[in-house]
N, C-alpha and C positions, 0 to 999 in steps of 0.2 A: 157335659158335667153340670150337675144341678147347683144352683146358687145356694151358698150357705152363709149365714149371718152370725157373727160372734160379737158380744158386747161385754165391756168391762169398765170399771171406774179407775182412772188414773188421777190422783190428786183431787178427787171429788168431782171430776168431769167425766162424762160418759164418752168413751171412744168405741166406735163401731167399725168392724172389719168385715168386708164382704168378699167372698171368693167364688170362683166357678162361673163367672159371667163375662168378664172382659179379658182381652189379651191371652187367649187360650193357647197360642203358639209359643208363648214364653215358657221357660222352665217353671216359673211360678209368677203369679200376679195377684194383686188384691186392691180393693178400694178401701181407703181408711178415712174415717170422718170424725170430726169433733165440732160440735155446733153445726154451722152451715159451711165449714171449710172441708172440702173433699179433695183427696189426692189419689192418683192411680200410681201404684208402685209395681215395677216389673223387674225380673232378674233373668238374664239369659247367659248361657255359656256355650262356646263353640264346641262342636263334637271332636274336632281334630286339634292336635297340639300345633301351635304356631312355631315353626322351626327358627332357631337362631335367637330366641328370646333370652336376654340376660337378666330379665326382671319379670315380675308378675304383672301381666297386662290387664289391669283393672281400670274400667272407666265408670265414673259416677256422674250422672247428669241430672240436674234439677231444671225442669222446664216451666217457666212462667207463661201463662196465656192471658191475654187481655180479656177474653170472654169470661174468664173465671171471676172477674170483678164486674162483669156486665158492661164491658166497654168494647167498642168497635173502633179499629184504627181509622183515623181521620183522613189518611192520604187518599187523594182522588183516584189514583191508578193502582197503587200497591197496597193490598190489604193483608198480605202475609206478615208474620212476626219478624221483627228485626233481630239484631244481635242480642245475646243475653245481657241482662242488666248486671250491674255490680252485685246487687243483692242475690241474684240467681247464681252467680259464680261462687259467692261466699257460702250459700246454702249447699251447693254441690261439694265444696271442700269440707264443710261442716260434717256432712254425711260420710264422705270419704275417710276422713281422719278417724272416725269411730269404727268403721267396719273393716278397713284394710288390715289392721294388725291381727285380725282373727282368721285370716286366710293363711294357708301354708305357702310360704314363698317359693316352694318348688313347683307350684302349679304354673304351667305355661299355656293353658287354654285361655282364650280371651273371655273375660267376664264383663258384662255390662249391667249396671243397675240404673234404671231410669225412674225418676219420680216426676210426675206431671200434675200441676195444679189444675183441677177441673172446676172448682168453685172456691171462692174466698169471701168470708163474711165480714172482714175488716176487724175482727176481734181475736180470733184464734190464729196464732202464728203457724205457718205451714212447716217451719224448719224442724221443730221437735216432732211433729206429726209425720213428716217425711222420713225422719231417721227411724222412728218406730215401724213405719211401713216397710222401709228397706230391710230392717232386721227381720221382719215377719216373712217377707218373700224369700230371703236367703235361707232362713231356717226351715221353711216348708218345702223348699225346692230340693232337687237332687244335687245341687252344687255343694262341694265340700266346703264347710265353713264351721268354725268353732264358736257359734253363737248359741242362744240368742243374747241380745243385750237390750236393756231398756234405755229410755232417755227422758229427762225431766228438766224443766227450768224452775229454779227456786229464787224468789226475790223477797225482799223485806221492805215493808211499807214504812212510811214516816211514823206510823203509830206502833212500830215494832211488831207487826203481825207478819207471819210467814205467808207468802202467796205462792201457790204451786201452779205452774203454767199460766201466769197472769195474762190478761188481755193487753192489747196495745195501750188502751186508756190507763190501765193500772200501772203500766211500766213507766209512764211519764213522770211519776212521782216516787218511784222506788229508790232505795238507797243503792242497790246493786242488783244485777241479774247474773245468776250463776247457772250455766248449762253443764250438765254432767251426763255421761253415757257409760254404760257398763252394767255390772251386776251389783247387788248389795255388798258382795265381798270384795270386788275389784272394780275400780274405775279405769276406763281405757281412754277417755277423752274429756277434756275440760275446756270450757270457753267462758269468759266472764266480761262483764261491763260494769264499771263502778266509778263513782266520783271519789269517795273516800269512806273506808269502813274499817273498824278495828279487826285485827286478826282473829279474835275470839268469835266475832259474828260470822266471818267467812268459814271458820272451822265448824261452827254450829250449823251453817247452811249445808255443808257437805254431809254432816251426820243426819240432818233432817231429810235432805234430798235422797239419800241412799235408800231409805225405806220405801220410797215411792217407785224406785226402779223395779222392784219385785212385782208391783201391780201390772206394769207394762209387760214384763216377762211372762207372768202367769197368763195374760191374755194371748200372747204369741204362742205359748205352749199349748193352749187350748186349740188354736188354729192348726198347729203342727200335728196334734193328736188326731184330728179329724180328717185332715187333707194332706198331711206330709208324705213325701216320697223318700225312698231309700237313697242315701248318699252314694254318688259314683266314686269309684277309685280311679283317679286320673294321675296318680303319682307312681304307683308300682310299675316297673318295667314290664312290657308286654312281649318282647322278643328277646332272643339271645343277644343280639347286638345292643339293645337298650340295656340289658343286664350288665354286659361288659363295660359299657360307657359309665353306668352308675357305679360299678365297683372301682373303676379307674378314677372317677371323680372323688369318691370317698378316700381313696389312697392319697390323692394329691392334697385334699383338705387336711388329712391327718398329718402329712409332712409339713404343711403350711402352718399348722398350730404351733410348732416349735419356734418358728420365726416370728410368730405374732406375740409370743410371750415377752414382756419387757425384761431387759437385762438388769436394769437397776430399779429396785423397789424402794419407795420411801419408807423410812423407819417409822 
């Protein structure tokens, strides 16, 4: 597959997405870059259904690499990476919380989304970039997913100026940082860090940030149009036995609805 390069502005910063060169065995993969921070995002789904699953088997993993910051581990004998840092675990959960609600919970095929930091410039935070990359690979892949979504971090400086995806240095003096993911119409995930801020400022941050979600989504749609695959149908029953099981399950769920209805309703 030939390498393709897509560029777009998100909050005034240029984001570059490259496809067709790395991780070709995955259902979809891309390199995403902002400044000198570069991440590799991949998405894979098992071909077979995993039997006995009572939940959707999704795994999201964000991998930090010391070489991304130009460092080599100092141990004399063991040079490989150690256990994930707390920051890496939190970024994995950050991405997971945003993309998980957009999967059909009836899917029992294993799905893995991997985001790996290849380069880090010390200015552009990889978490927002990783979420946009994860959204991109899921949308362009054949994995059933009701995306895409964008992601943006909006902060307010001490001079009451809005900062979109601020650098680490800028965030040291901001009043608050608000991370949102979703579409301009619906937000699916929120994360915030703040000292103290009026409700009106937080509300205005939501309204300001939502308009920048579309910029990320437009870039992802551009990638999907050029390289996207047709989504697989992994939910519809394939055999008569599966059809009977599905019908039986629907009958039981219909009966259970009566018992799930509260007997006493508040006036």
